[in-house]
C-alpha positions in Angstrom: -21.9 23.8 -13.4 -19.5 21.2 -14.7 -17.8 19.6 -11.7 -14.4 20.0 -13.4 -14.7 23.7 -12.9 -14.9 23.3 -9.1 -11.8 21.2 -8.6 -8.7 23.3 -7.8 -5.5 22.5 -9.7 -3.7 21.6 -6.4 -6.5 19.1 -5.4 -6.6 17.6 -8.9 -2.9 16.9 -8.8 -3.0 15.8 -5.2 -5.7 13.3 -6.0 -4.0 12.0 -9.1 -0.7 11.5 -7.3 -2.3 9.8 -4.3 -4.3 7.5 -6.6 -1.1 6.6 -8.5 -2.5 7.8 -11.7 -0.5 10.9 -12.5 2.9 9.1 -12.9 1.2 6.3 -14.9 -0.3 8.8 -17.3 3.0 10.6 -17.6 4.8 7.4 -18.5 2.1 6.4 -21.1 2.5 9.8 -22.7 6.3 9.5 -22.8 6.1 6.0 -24.3 3.8 7.1 -27.1 5.6 10.4 -27.7 9.0 8.8 -28.0 7.6 6.1 -30.4 5.9 8.5 -32.8 7.9 11.7 -32.3 5.1 14.2 -33.5 6.0 17.5 -35.0 2.6 18.8 -34.0 0.4 17.4 -31.2 -2.7 18.1 -29.3 -3.5 16.9 -25.8 -7.2 16.8 -25.0 -8.1 17.3 -21.3 -4.5 18.4 -20.8 -5.2 19.7 -17.2 -2.0 21.2 -15.8 0.3 19.8 -18.5 1.1 16.4 -17.1 3.4 14.8 -19.7 4.5 18.0 -21.3 7.9 17.6 -19.6 8.7 14.9 -22.1 8.2 17.1 -25.2 11.5 17.9 -26.9 11.5 21.2 -28.8 13.9 19.9 -31.5 11.3 17.2 -32.3 8.0 19.0 -31.6 7.3 22.6 -32.7 3.7 23.0 -31.6 1.7 21.6 -28.7 -2.0 22.4 -28.3 -3.5 21.8 -24.9 -7.3 21.7 -24.6 -9.1 21.9 -21.3 -12.4 23.1 -19.9 -10.7 24.5 -16.7 -8.9 27.8 -17.5 -7.0 27.7 -14.2 -5.4 24.3 -15.2 -4.3 25.9 -18.5 -2.8 28.8 -16.6 -0.7 26.4 -14.6 0.5 24.6 -17.7 1.4 27.9 -19.4 3.5 29.0 -16.5 5.2 25.7 -16.1 6.2 25.4 -19.7 6.8 29.0 -20.7 10.5 28.3 -21.2 10.0 24.9 -22.9 11.2 25.9 -26.3 8.1 24.6 -28.1 5.1 26.7 -29.0 2.2 26.0 -26.5 -1.3 27.0 -27.5 -3.8 26.6 -24.6 -7.4 26.3 -25.8 -10.0 26.9 -23.1 -13.3 25.1 -23.8 -15.3 22.0 -24.1 -13.7 19.4 -26.4 -17.1 18.9 -28.2 -17.0 22.6 -29.1 -13.4 22.7 -30.1 -12.4 22.9 -33.7 -8.8 22.3 -34.9 -7.3 22.4 -38.3 -8.2 19.2 -40.3 -5.3 16.8 -41.0 -2.9 19.0 -39.1 -1.8 16.8 -36.1 0.7 14.0 -35.9 -0.5 12.9 -32.4 -3.7 13.5 -30.6 -3.5 12.3 -27.0 -6.8 11.8 -25.1 -6.2 10.3 -21.6 -9.2 9.9 -19.3 -11.2 12.2 -21.6 -13.9 9.9 -23.1 -15.1 9.2 -19.6 -16.4 12.8 -19.6 -17.2 13.5 -23.3 -19.4 11.5 -25.6 -17.0 9.2 -27.6 -19.4 9.0 -30.5 -18.8 12.7 -31.0 -15.2 13.0 -30.0 -13.6 10.1 -31.9 -14.7 11.3 -35.4 -13.4 14.8 -34.5 -10.0 13.3 -33.6 -9.9 11.3 -36.8 -10.5 14.4 -38.8 -7.7 16.3 -37.1 -5.0 13.6 -37.8 -2.4 14.1 -40.5 -2.1 11.4 -43.1 0.5 9.6 -40.9 -0.9 10.8 -37.6 -1.9 8.7 -34.7 -4.2 9.1 -31.6 -3.7 7.6 -28.2 -6.8 6.9 -26.1 -6.4 6.0 -22.4 -9.4 4.6 -20.7 -10.0 3.7 -17.1 -11.1 0.1 -16.8 -14.0 -1.0 -14.6 -13.0 -2.7 -11.3 -14.3 -3.5 -7.9 -13.3 -0.1 -6.5 -15.3 3.2 -6.9 -14.8 4.9 -10.2 -13.2 7.9 -8.5 -10.6 6.6 -6.0 -11.2 7.9 -2.4 -8.1 10.1 -1.7 -9.3 12.7 0.8 -9.6 15.4 -1.8 -13.3 16.4 -1.4 -13.8 18.4 -4.6 -12.9 15.5 -6.8 -15.7 13.3 -5.5 -18.2 15.3 -7.6 -16.7 13.9 -10.7 -18.2 10.4 -10.0 -21.6 11.8 -11.0 -20.5 12.6 -14.6 -17.9 9.9 -15.2 -18.8 7.2 -17.7 -16.5 4.2 -18.2 -16.3 2.6 -21.7 -15.0 -0.7 -22.9 -12.0 -0.6 -25.2 -14.0 -2.6 -27.8 -16.6 0.1 -28.0 -14.0 2.8 -28.7 -12.2 0.5 -31.2 -15.5 0.1 -33.1 -16.0 3.9 -33.2 -12.4 4.4 -34.4 -13.0 1.9 -37.2 -16.1 3.7 -38.3 -14.1 6.9 -38.4 -11.5 5.4 -40.6 -8.9 4.4 -38.0 -7.2 1.1 -37.2 -5.7 -0.2 -34.0 -1.9 0.0 -34.1 -1.1 -0.9 -30.5 -2.8 -1.6 -27.2 -1.8 -2.5 -23.7 -2.9 -2.5 -20.1 -1.3 -0.5 -17.3 -2.0 -1.8 -13.7 -2.7 0.8 -11.0 -3.1 0.7 -7.2 -6.4 -0.3 -5.7 -7.1 -3.0 -8.3 -7.6 -0.5 -11.1 -6.0 -0.3 -14.5 -5.7 1.8 -17.7 -6.4 0.5 -21.2 -4.1 2.3 -23.7 -5.0 2.1 -27.4 -3.2 3.8 -30.3 -5.0 4.3 -33.6 -3.9 5.4 -37.0 -5.5 6.0 -40.4 -6.5 3.0 -42.5 
C-alpha cells in the first residue's frame, strides 16, 4: 500500500505545520497565484487544499485538485464548498491522471515530484498548459537533516521510504525537453536547515 494512504489528514497537517512547511507552501502558492492570476488551475498533490484560501472566484473559475488520498480531498471539498469557484477533486495517481490538453493557466506541483517520476510527470504538465500557461514546481532541497523531519507524527515516517529528492537542474532539463523555459526561480529557507527550491516554467 502507498504510505500516503496511511497518513490521516490531521497527522499530515500537524506534521507540516510543526515542520514549518505548511505556511511556507501556502505563501509560495499565494505568490505565484497573484502573479499569474489563472482562470483555470490544477494543483497536483493538493492534499487538504492548502493554498486554496488564496483563490479568488472573480479571477479563477475552476480549480482541479488531484490527490491519491480520497480523505484529503474530502477535507478540501468541505473546507471550500462555499468558495465561489468550481472545485473538481480528482482521486488518483498523478501518473494515471489525464486532464484536457492546453486547458490550464497554472499547474502547481509542490512536493509532488519527490513521490512521482518526474520524467513522466513533467511532460504531462507541459501538455496540459494553455498557450500562456505556467507551471510551478516546488522541490525540497537536500540537507543535513533527515528527508522527513521528525515531528512526532508516527504515520508520516513511512514516507521516507518512497521519497526521492531531485536537483532543480534535473527538473529544469526535463522541462526544457518538454518545451518549457524557466521564468522564475527562488529559494525558501525552512526550519531545521532545510529549504524549498521554487521554479516557474512557461512555454517556449
